[in-house]
All heavy atoms as a GROMACS GRO file, in nm:
protein
  490
    1MET      N    1   0.084  -0.119   0.000
    1MET     CA    2   0.000   0.000   0.000
    1MET      C    3   0.088   0.125   0.000
    1MET      O    4   0.183   0.135   0.076
    1MET     CB    5  -0.090  -0.003   0.123
    1MET     CG    6  -0.186   0.111   0.130
    1MET     SD    7  -0.295   0.092   0.271
    1MET     CE    8  -0.434   0.179   0.210
    2ALA      N    9   0.056   0.215  -0.086
    2ALA     CA   10   0.135   0.338  -0.098
    2ALA      C   11   0.109   0.431   0.020
    2ALA      O   12   0.000   0.435   0.075
    2ALA     CB   13   0.100   0.410  -0.228
    3ALA      N   14   0.213   0.503   0.058
    3ALA     CA   15   0.199   0.600   0.166
    3ALA      C   16   0.112   0.715   0.119
    3ALA      O   17   0.101   0.744   0.000
    3ALA     CB   18   0.336   0.651   0.208
    4ARG      N   19   0.049   0.778   0.214
    4ARG     CA   20  -0.037   0.893   0.183
    4ARG      C   21   0.002   1.009   0.271
    4ARG      O   22   0.061   0.992   0.377
    4ARG     CB   23  -0.183   0.855   0.202
    4ARG     CG   24  -0.224   0.749   0.104
    4ARG     CD   25  -0.356   0.682   0.125
    4ARG     NE   26  -0.446   0.744   0.217
    4ARG     CZ   27  -0.577   0.727   0.215
    4ARG    NH1   28  -0.632   0.651   0.124
    4ARG    NH2   29  -0.654   0.784   0.303
    5LEU      N   30  -0.031   1.129   0.225
    5LEU     CA   31   0.000   1.252   0.297
    5LEU      C   32  -0.128   1.318   0.343
    5LEU      O   33  -0.220   1.336   0.263
    5LEU     CB   34   0.078   1.349   0.207
    5LEU     CG   35   0.210   1.302   0.150
    5LEU    CD1   36   0.264   1.406   0.052
    5LEU    CD2   37   0.310   1.276   0.260
    6LYS      N   38  -0.134   1.354   0.470
    6LYS     CA   39  -0.244   1.434   0.522
    6LYS      C   40  -0.194   1.577   0.528
    6LYS      O   41  -0.101   1.608   0.602
    6LYS     CB   42  -0.283   1.384   0.661
    6LYS     CG   43  -0.394   1.462   0.725
    6LYS     CD   44  -0.425   1.406   0.864
    6LYS     CE   45  -0.526   1.491   0.936
    6LYS     NZ   46  -0.546   1.443   1.073
    7ILE      N   47  -0.254   1.664   0.448
    7ILE     CA   48  -0.208   1.802   0.434
    7ILE      C   49  -0.313   1.896   0.493
    7ILE      O   50  -0.429   1.892   0.452
    7ILE     CB   51  -0.183   1.836   0.286
    7ILE    CG1   52  -0.090   1.733   0.222
    7ILE    CG2   53  -0.127   1.977   0.272
    7ILE    CD1   54  -0.086   1.739   0.072
    8THR      N   55  -0.271   1.979   0.588
    8THR     CA   56  -0.361   2.072   0.656
    8THR      C   57  -0.311   2.214   0.635
    8THR      O   58  -0.194   2.242   0.657
    8THR     CB   59  -0.363   2.044   0.808
    8THR    OG1   60  -0.393   1.906   0.830
    8THR    CG2   61  -0.465   2.131   0.879
    9GLN      N   62  -0.401   2.302   0.590
    9GLN     CA   63  -0.363   2.443   0.575
    9GLN      C   64  -0.367   2.509   0.711
    9GLN      O   65  -0.468   2.503   0.781
    9GLN     CB   66  -0.458   2.515   0.479
    9GLN     CG   67  -0.416   2.658   0.453
    9GLN     CD   68  -0.502   2.728   0.349
    9GLN    OE1   69  -0.576   2.664   0.276
    9GLN    NE2   70  -0.492   2.859   0.344
   10ILE      N   71  -0.255   2.572   0.751
   10ILE     CA   72  -0.247   2.632   0.884
   10ILE      C   73  -0.231   2.784   0.880
   10ILE      O   74  -0.244   2.849   0.983
   10ILE     CB   75  -0.131   2.572   0.966
   10ILE    CG1   76   0.002   2.587   0.895
   10ILE    CG2   77  -0.158   2.426   0.998
   10ILE    CD1   78   0.122   2.554   0.977
   11LYS      N   79  -0.202   2.840   0.763
   11LYS     CA   80  -0.187   2.985   0.751
   11LYS      C   81  -0.265   3.035   0.631
   11LYS      O   82  -0.293   2.962   0.537
   11LYS     CB   83  -0.040   3.024   0.737
   11LYS     CG   84   0.040   3.006   0.863
   11LYS     CD   85   0.175   3.069   0.850
   11LYS     CE   86   0.253   3.055   0.979
   11LYS     NZ   87   0.385   3.113   0.968
   12SER      N   88  -0.294   3.165   0.633
   12SER     CA   89  -0.371   3.228   0.526
   12SER      C   90  -0.288   3.246   0.400
   12SER      O   91  -0.167   3.266   0.405
   12SER     CB   92  -0.421   3.365   0.573
   12SER     OG   93  -0.484   3.433   0.469
   13LYS      N   94  -0.357   3.243   0.287
   13LYS     CA   95  -0.290   3.264   0.158
   13LYS      C   96  -0.301   3.409   0.110
   13LYS      O   97  -0.249   3.443   0.005
   13LYS     CB   98  -0.351   3.172   0.053
   13LYS     CG   99  -0.498   3.198   0.026
   13LYS     CD  100  -0.555   3.101  -0.072
   13LYS     CE  101  -0.703   3.127  -0.092
   13LYS     NZ  102  -0.763   3.032  -0.182
   14VAL      N  103  -0.361   3.495   0.188
   14VAL     CA  104  -0.393   3.631   0.146
   14VAL      C  105  -0.270   3.710   0.100
   14VAL      O  106  -0.272   3.772  -0.005
   14VAL     CB  107  -0.466   3.707   0.258
   14VAL    CG1  108  -0.476   3.855   0.227
   14VAL    CG2  109  -0.603   3.650   0.279
   15SER      N  110  -0.163   3.707   0.175
   15SER     CA  111  -0.047   3.790   0.140
   15SER      C  112   0.058   3.714   0.059
   15SER      O  113   0.170   3.761   0.045
   15SER     CB  114   0.017   3.845   0.267
   15SER     OG  115   0.066   3.738   0.346
   16GLU      N  116   0.022   3.598   0.006
   16GLU     CA  117   0.117   3.515  -0.068
   16GLU      C  118   0.114   3.546  -0.217
   16GLU      O  119   0.019   3.606  -0.268
   16GLU     CB  120   0.087   3.367  -0.045
   16GLU     CG  121   0.090   3.328   0.102
   16GLU     CD  122   0.222   3.357   0.171
   16GLU    OE1  123   0.328   3.346   0.106
   16GLU    OE2  124   0.218   3.392   0.290
   17LYS      N  125   0.217   3.502  -0.286
   17LYS     CA  126   0.226   3.523  -0.431
   17LYS      C  127   0.122   3.436  -0.502
   17LYS      O  128   0.077   3.335  -0.450
   17LYS     CB  129   0.366   3.488  -0.480
   17LYS     CG  130   0.468   3.583  -0.422
   17LYS     CD  131   0.607   3.549  -0.465
   17LYS     CE  132   0.703   3.648  -0.402
   17LYS     NZ  133   0.842   3.609  -0.420
   18GLN      N  134   0.087   3.475  -0.623
   18GLN     CA  135  -0.019   3.409  -0.697
   18GLN      C  136   0.011   3.261  -0.722
   18GLN      O  137  -0.077   3.176  -0.710
   18GLN     CB  138  -0.045   3.480  -0.830
   18GLN     CG  139  -0.165   3.425  -0.906
   18GLN     CD  140  -0.296   3.443  -0.830
   18GLN    OE1  141  -0.323   3.550  -0.777
   18GLN    NE2  142  -0.375   3.338  -0.822
   19TYR      N  143   0.135   3.226  -0.752
   19TYR     CA  144   0.165   3.086  -0.779
   19TYR      C  145   0.148   2.999  -0.654
   19TYR      O  146   0.112   2.881  -0.664
   19TYR     CB  147   0.304   3.068  -0.840
   19TYR     CG  148   0.420   3.085  -0.745
   19TYR    CD1  149   0.474   2.975  -0.678
   19TYR    CD2  150   0.479   3.209  -0.723
   19TYR    CE1  151   0.580   2.989  -0.592
   19TYR    CE2  152   0.586   3.224  -0.638
   19TYR     CZ  153   0.636   3.114  -0.572
   19TYR     OH  154   0.742   3.127  -0.487
   20GLN      N  155   0.168   3.058  -0.536
   20GLN     CA  156   0.147   2.983  -0.412
   20GLN      C  157  -0.002   2.966  -0.386
   20GLN      O  158  -0.046   2.860  -0.340
   20GLN     CB  159   0.215   3.054  -0.295
   20GLN     CG  160   0.366   3.049  -0.307
   20GLN     CD  161   0.437   3.136  -0.207
   20GLN    OE1  162   0.381   3.233  -0.157
   20GLN    NE2  163   0.562   3.102  -0.178
   21ARG      N  164  -0.082   3.066  -0.416
   21ARG     CA  165  -0.227   3.054  -0.404
   21ARG      C  166  -0.279   2.945  -0.497
   21ARG      O  167  -0.364   2.865  -0.460
   21ARG     CB  168  -0.295   3.186  -0.440
   21ARG     CG  169  -0.267   3.299  -0.345
   21ARG     CD  170  -0.337   3.423  -0.394
   21ARG     NE  171  -0.298   3.539  -0.315
   21ARG     CZ  172  -0.367   3.650  -0.311
   21ARG    NH1  173  -0.478   3.663  -0.380
   21ARG    NH2  174  -0.325   3.751  -0.238
   22ASP      N  175  -0.226   2.944  -0.620
   22ASP     CA  176  -0.266   2.844  -0.718
   22ASP      C  177  -0.228   2.703  -0.673
   22ASP      O  178  -0.303   2.608  -0.693
   22ASP     CB  179  -0.203   2.874  -0.854
   22ASP     CG  180  -0.254   3.003  -0.916
   22ASP    OD1  181  -0.362   3.051  -0.874
   22ASP    OD2  182  -0.186   3.055  -1.006
   23THR      N  183  -0.113   2.691  -0.609
   23THR     CA  184  -0.068   2.561  -0.560
   23THR      C  185  -0.161   2.510  -0.450
   23THR      O  186  -0.199   2.393  -0.450
   23THR     CB  187   0.076   2.569  -0.509
   23THR    OG1  188   0.160   2.613  -0.616
   23THR    CG2  189   0.124   2.434  -0.459
   24LEU      N  190  -0.199   2.597  -0.358
   24LEU     CA  191  -0.294   2.557  -0.253
   24LEU      C  192  -0.425   2.511  -0.315
   24LEU      O  193  -0.483   2.410  -0.274
   24LEU     CB  194  -0.321   2.673  -0.157
   24LEU     CG  195  -0.213   2.704  -0.055
   24LEU    CD1  196  -0.250   2.830   0.022
   24LEU    CD2  197  -0.191   2.588   0.039
   25ARG      N  198  -0.471   2.583  -0.414
   25ARG     CA  199  -0.597   2.549  -0.480
   25ARG      C  200  -0.588   2.414  -0.550
   25ARG      O  201  -0.680   2.334  -0.547
   25ARG     CB  202  -0.632   2.659  -0.580
   25ARG     CG  203  -0.776   2.661  -0.621
   25ARG     CD  204  -0.860   2.716  -0.505
   25ARG     NE  205  -0.993   2.741  -0.554
   25ARG     CZ  206  -1.097   2.666  -0.524
   25ARG    NH1  207  -1.086   2.565  -0.441
   25ARG    NH2  208  -1.215   2.693  -0.573
   26SER      N  209  -0.474   2.387  -0.614
   26SER     CA  210  -0.457   2.260  -0.684
   26SER      C  211  -0.447   2.143  -0.586
   26SER      O  212  -0.480   2.030  -0.622
   26SER     CB  213  -0.336   2.264  -0.776
   26SER     OG  214  -0.218   2.277  -0.702
   27LEU      N  215  -0.404   2.171  -0.464
   27LEU     CA  216  -0.404   2.068  -0.361
   27LEU      C  217  -0.545   2.045  -0.306
   27LEU      O  218  -0.570   1.945  -0.240
   27LEU     CB  219  -0.312   2.107  -0.245
   27LEU     CG  220  -0.163   2.087  -0.267
   27LEU    CD1  221  -0.083   2.155  -0.157
   27LEU    CD2  222  -0.129   1.940  -0.275
   28GLY      N  223  -0.635   2.139  -0.330
   28GLY     CA  224  -0.772   2.126  -0.282
   28GLY      C  225  -0.797   2.199  -0.152
   28GLY      O  226  -0.896   2.173  -0.083
   29LEU      N  227  -0.708   2.290  -0.116
   29LEU     CA  228  -0.720   2.366   0.010
   29LEU      C  229  -0.777   2.505  -0.019
   29LEU      O  230  -0.728   2.576  -0.106
   29LEU     CB  231  -0.584   2.379   0.077
   29LEU     CG  232  -0.518   2.246   0.114
   29LEU    CD1  233  -0.374   2.268   0.156
   29LEU    CD2  234  -0.596   2.177   0.223
   30LYS      N  235  -0.882   2.541   0.054
   30LYS     CA  236  -0.949   2.668   0.030
   30LYS      C  237  -0.937   2.765   0.148
   30LYS      O  238  -0.935   2.885   0.129
   30LYS     CB  239  -1.097   2.645   0.003
   30LYS     CG  240  -1.123   2.563  -0.121
   30LYS     CD  241  -1.270   2.540  -0.139
   30LYS     CE  242  -1.296   2.449  -0.257
   30LYS     NZ  243  -1.436   2.417  -0.272
   31ARG      N  244  -0.930   2.711   0.270
   31ARG     CA  245  -0.928   2.799   0.387
   31ARG      C  246  -0.847   2.734   0.499
   31ARG      O  247  -0.818   2.616   0.495
   31ARG     CB  248  -1.069   2.831   0.433
   31ARG     CG  249  -1.150   2.711   0.472
   31ARG     CD  250  -1.294   2.745   0.507
   31ARG     NE  251  -1.366   2.804   0.398
   31ARG     CZ  252  -1.431   2.735   0.303
   31ARG    NH1  253  -1.432   2.605   0.306
   31ARG    NH2  254  -1.495   2.797   0.207
   32ILE      N  255  -0.814   2.814   0.599
   32ILE     CA  256  -0.739   2.764   0.714
   32ILE      C  257  -0.820   2.653   0.780
   32ILE      O  258  -0.940   2.665   0.800
   32ILE     CB  259  -0.711   2.878   0.814
   32ILE    CG1  260  -0.622   2.983   0.750
   32ILE    CG2  261  -0.645   2.823   0.940
   32ILE    CD1  262  -0.602   3.107   0.833
   33GLY      N  263  -0.750   2.543   0.811
   33GLY     CA  264  -0.815   2.430   0.876
   33GLY      C  265  -0.860   2.322   0.780
   33GLY      O  266  -0.895   2.212   0.823
   34ASP      N  267  -0.860   2.349   0.650
   34ASP     CA  268  -0.897   2.247   0.551
   34ASP      C  269  -0.793   2.135   0.553
   34ASP      O  270  -0.673   2.161   0.566
   34ASP     CB  271  -0.904   2.306   0.411
   34ASP     CG  272  -1.039   2.366   0.380
   34ASP    OD1  273  -1.127   2.364   0.468
   34ASP    OD2  274  -1.056   2.416   0.267
   35VAL      N  275  -0.839   2.012   0.535
   35VAL     CA  276  -0.752   1.895   0.534
   35VAL      C  277  -0.780   1.814   0.409
   35VAL      O  278  -0.896   1.793   0.374
   35VAL     CB  279  -0.776   1.807   0.659
   35VAL    CG1  280  -0.691   1.683   0.655
   35VAL    CG2  281  -0.752   1.886   0.786
   36VAL      N  282  -0.674   1.771   0.341
   36VAL     CA  283  -0.688   1.680   0.227
   36VAL      C  284  -0.590   1.564   0.247
   36VAL      O  285  -0.488   1.578   0.312
   36VAL     CB  286  -0.660   1.748   0.091
   36VAL    CG1  287  -0.765   1.852   0.060
   36VAL    CG2  288  -0.522   1.808   0.086
   37VAL      N  289  -0.625   1.450   0.190
   37VAL     CA  290  -0.537   1.334   0.192
   37VAL      C  291  -0.501   1.302   0.048
   37VAL      O  292  -0.589   1.280  -0.035
   37VAL     CB  293  -0.605   1.213   0.260
   37VAL    CG1  294  -0.515   1.091   0.254
   37VAL    CG2  295  -0.642   1.247   0.403
   38ARG      N  296  -0.372   1.304   0.018
   38ARG     CA  297  -0.323   1.279  -0.119
   38ARG      C  298  -0.221   1.167  -0.116
   38ARG      O  299  -0.156   1.142  -0.014
   38ARG     CB  300  -0.255   1.404  -0.176
   38ARG     CG  301  -0.334   1.534  -0.175
   38ARG     CD  302  -0.460   1.537  -0.254
   38ARG     NE  303  -0.457   1.543  -0.397
   38ARG     CZ  304  -0.424   1.647  -0.471
   38ARG    NH1  305  -0.378   1.757  -0.416
   38ARG    NH2  306  -0.432   1.642  -0.602
   39GLU      N  307  -0.204   1.103  -0.231
   39GLU     CA  308  -0.100   1.001  -0.245
   39GLU      C  309   0.038   1.067  -0.235
   39GLU      O  310   0.055   1.182  -0.274
   39GLU     CB  311  -0.112   0.930  -0.380
   39GLU     CG  312  -0.236   0.844  -0.392
   39GLU     CD  313  -0.240   0.729  -0.294
   39GLU    OE1  314  -0.135   0.666  -0.270
   39GLU    OE2  315  -0.349   0.703  -0.240
   40ASP      N  316   0.136   0.994  -0.184
   40ASP     CA  317   0.272   1.045  -0.170
   40ASP      C  318   0.346   1.024  -0.302
   40ASP      O  319   0.412   0.924  -0.324
   40ASP     CB  320   0.344   0.974  -0.056
   40ASP     CG  321   0.478   1.037  -0.025
   40ASP    OD1  322   0.511   1.140  -0.088
   40ASP    OD2  323   0.549   0.984   0.062
   41THR      N  324   0.330   1.121  -0.393
   41THR     CA  325   0.396   1.117  -0.523
   41THR      C  326   0.495   1.234  -0.533
   41THR      O  327   0.482   1.331  -0.458
   41THR     CB  328   0.293   1.128  -0.637
   41THR    OG1  329   0.228   1.256  -0.627
   41THR    CG2  330   0.188   1.018  -0.630
   42PRO      N  331   0.589   1.226  -0.625
   42PRO     CA  332   0.682   1.339  -0.642
   42PRO      C  333   0.610   1.470  -0.675
   42PRO      O  334   0.651   1.577  -0.630
   42PRO     CB  335   0.770   1.294  -0.759
   42PRO     CG  336   0.767   1.145  -0.753
   42PRO     CD  337   0.627   1.111  -0.706
   43GLN      N  338   0.501   1.462  -0.752
   43GLN     CA  339   0.425   1.582  -0.786
   43GLN      C  340   0.366   1.646  -0.660
   43GLN      O  341   0.377   1.767  -0.639
   43GLN     CB  342   0.315   1.549  -0.885
   43GLN     CG  343   0.232   1.670  -0.924
   43GLN     CD  344   0.120   1.636  -1.019
   43GLN    OE1  345   0.095   1.520  -1.047
   43GLN    NE2  346   0.054   1.737  -1.070
   44ASN      N  347   0.302   1.566  -0.577
   44ASN     CA  348   0.242   1.620  -0.454
   44ASN      C  349   0.347   1.669  -0.357
   44ASN      O  350   0.327   1.768  -0.288
   44ASN     CB  351   0.152   1.515  -0.389
   44ASN     CG  352   0.024   1.495  -0.466
   44ASN    OD1  353  -0.025   1.585  -0.532
   44ASN    ND2  354  -0.031   1.374  -0.459
   45ARG      N  355   0.463   1.602  -0.351
   45ARG     CA  356   0.574   1.651  -0.267
   45ARG      C  357   0.622   1.788  -0.315
   45ARG      O  358   0.654   1.875  -0.235
   45ARG     CB  359   0.690   1.552  -0.268
   45ARG     CG  360   0.668   1.428  -0.187
   45ARG     CD  361   0.676   1.460  -0.041
   45ARG     NE  362   0.656   1.339   0.038
   45ARG     CZ  363   0.684   1.331   0.165
   45ARG    NH1  364   0.733   1.435   0.230
   45ARG    NH2  365   0.661   1.220   0.231
   46GLY      N  366   0.625   1.808  -0.445
   46GLY     CA  367   0.664   1.937  -0.500
   46GLY      C  368   0.566   2.046  -0.462
   46GLY      O  369   0.605   2.157  -0.426
   47TYR      N  370   0.436   2.014  -0.471
   47TYR     CA  371   0.333   2.109  -0.428
   47TYR      C  372   0.354   2.148  -0.282
   47TYR      O  373   0.350   2.265  -0.245
   47TYR     CB  374   0.193   2.048  -0.442
   47TYR     CG  375   0.139   2.036  -0.582
   47TYR    CD1  376   0.038   1.946  -0.610
   47TYR    CD2  377   0.187   2.115  -0.686
   47TYR    CE1  378  -0.015   1.934  -0.738
   47TYR    CE2  379   0.135   2.104  -0.814
   47TYR     CZ  380   0.035   2.013  -0.839
   47TYR     OH  381  -0.017   2.003  -0.966
   48VAL      N  382   0.377   2.047  -0.198
   48VAL     CA  383   0.394   2.072  -0.054
   48VAL      C  384   0.518   2.157  -0.028
   48VAL      O  385   0.515   2.249   0.054
   48VAL     CB  386   0.400   1.939   0.023
   48VAL    CG1  387   0.447   1.961   0.165
   48VAL    CG2  388   0.264   1.872   0.022
   49ASN      N  389   0.627   2.130  -0.100
   49ASN     CA  390   0.749   2.210  -0.081
   49ASN      C  391   0.728   2.355  -0.121
   49ASN      O  392   0.786   2.445  -0.060
   49ASN     CB  393   0.865   2.150  -0.162
   49ASN     CG  394   0.917   2.023  -0.100
   49ASN    OD1  395   0.897   1.997   0.018
   49ASN    ND2  396   0.982   1.941  -0.181
   50THR      N  397   0.644   2.380  -0.220
   50THR     CA  398   0.616   2.516  -0.265
   50THR      C  399   0.545   2.597  -0.158
   50THR      O  400   0.570   2.716  -0.142
   50THR     CB  401   0.531   2.514  -0.394
   50THR    OG1  402   0.602   2.443  -0.495
   50THR    CG2  403   0.501   2.654  -0.442
   51VAL      N  404   0.456   2.534  -0.084
   51VAL     CA  405   0.377   2.606   0.017
   51VAL      C  406   0.403   2.551   0.158
   51VAL      O  407   0.315   2.553   0.243
   51VAL     CB  408   0.227   2.600  -0.017
   51VAL    CG1  409   0.196   2.680  -0.142
   51VAL    CG2  410   0.179   2.457  -0.030
   52ALA      N  411   0.525   2.505   0.182
   52ALA     CA  412   0.559   2.442   0.310
   52ALA      C  413   0.534   2.532   0.431
   52ALA      O  414   0.502   2.484   0.539
   52ALA     CB  415   0.705   2.397   0.308
   53HIS      N  416   0.545   2.663   0.412
   53HIS     CA  417   0.526   2.757   0.522
   53HIS      C  418   0.377   2.780   0.552
   53HIS      O  419   0.344   2.844   0.652
   53HIS     CB  420   0.594   2.889   0.490
   53HIS     CG  421   0.547   2.954   0.364
   53HIS    ND1  422   0.572   2.901   0.238
   53HIS    CD2  423   0.475   3.066   0.342
   53HIS    CE1  424   0.518   2.978   0.148
   53HIS    NE2  425   0.457   3.079   0.207
   54LEU      N  426   0.287   2.729   0.467
   54LEU     CA  427   0.143   2.748   0.486
   54LEU      C  428   0.070   2.622   0.528
   54LEU      O  429  -0.047   2.629   0.564
   54LEU     CB  430   0.081   2.798   0.355
   54LEU     CG  431   0.137   2.928   0.297
   54LEU    CD1  432   0.073   2.955   0.161
   54LEU    CD2  433   0.114   3.042   0.390
   55VAL      N  434   0.138   2.507   0.522
   55VAL     CA  435   0.071   2.381   0.549
   55VAL      C  436   0.148   2.297   0.650
   55VAL      O  437   0.267   2.318   0.672
   55VAL     CB  438   0.052   2.298   0.419
   55VAL    CG1  439  -0.036   2.371   0.320
   55VAL    CG2  440   0.185   2.261   0.357
   56LYS      N  441   0.075   2.201   0.709
   56LYS     CA  442   0.134   2.100   0.796
   56LYS      C  443   0.111   1.966   0.728
   56LYS      O  444   0.000   1.938   0.682
   56LYS     CB  445   0.067   2.103   0.933
   56LYS     CG  446   0.120   1.998   1.030
   56LYS     CD  447   0.056   2.011   1.166
   56LYS     CE  448  -0.083   1.949   1.160
   56LYS     NZ  449  -0.150   1.941   1.289
   57VAL      N  450   0.215   1.884   0.720
   57VAL     CA  451   0.207   1.757   0.648
   57VAL      C  452   0.236   1.642   0.743
   57VAL      O  453   0.331   1.648   0.821
   57VAL     CB  454   0.307   1.754   0.530
   57VAL    CG1  455   0.297   1.624   0.455
   57VAL    CG2  456   0.284   1.870   0.438
   58GLU      N  457   0.152   1.538   0.735
   58GLU     CA  458   0.174   1.416   0.812
   58GLU      C  459   0.165   1.298   0.718
   58GLU      O  460   0.080   1.297   0.629
   58GLU     CB  461   0.066   1.401   0.920
   58GLU     CG  462   0.055   1.517   1.016
   58GLU     CD  463  -0.068   1.506   1.104
   58GLU    OE1  464  -0.102   1.394   1.145
   58GLU    OE2  465  -0.132   1.610   1.127
   59GLU      N  466   0.251   1.199   0.738
   59GLU     CA  467   0.242   1.076   0.661
   59GLU      C  468   0.149   0.980   0.733
   59GLU      O  469   0.159   0.963   0.854
   59GLU     CB  470   0.379   1.012   0.643
   59GLU     CG  471   0.467   1.087   0.546
   59GLU     CD  472   0.593   1.010   0.511
   59GLU    OE1  473   0.594   0.886   0.526
   59GLU    OE2  474   0.688   1.076   0.470
   60ILE      N  475   0.057   0.920   0.658
   60ILE     CA  476  -0.034   0.822   0.715
   60ILE      C  477  -0.028   0.695   0.631
   60ILE      O  478   0.015   0.698   0.516
   60ILE     CB  479  -0.180   0.874   0.724
   60ILE    CG1  480  -0.231   0.918   0.587
   60ILE    CG2  481  -0.189   0.988   0.822
   60ILE    CD1  482  -0.375   0.960   0.587
   61ASP      N  483  -0.070   0.585   0.691
   61ASP     CA  484  -0.068   0.456   0.619
   61ASP      C  485  -0.202   0.425   0.560
   61ASP      O  486  -0.303   0.460   0.609
   61ASP     CB  487  -0.025   0.343   0.712
   61ASP     CG  488   0.119   0.361   0.756
   61ASP    OD1  489   0.198   0.417   0.678
   61ASP    OD2  490   0.150   0.319   0.868
   0.00000   0.00000   0.00000
């Protein structure tokens, strides 16, 4: 079974650059406190690295 990532938005996107806002949106995060579960792929890791200061990431099985 592939590992999965639980991604939680912990900070606002209001003062961030447009590409970071777009990255949050592509992850499926709209507001503070939103949580999504995504597969642990290189693409999703790249998304997380782009907005690492706005999200909290946990690995789940």
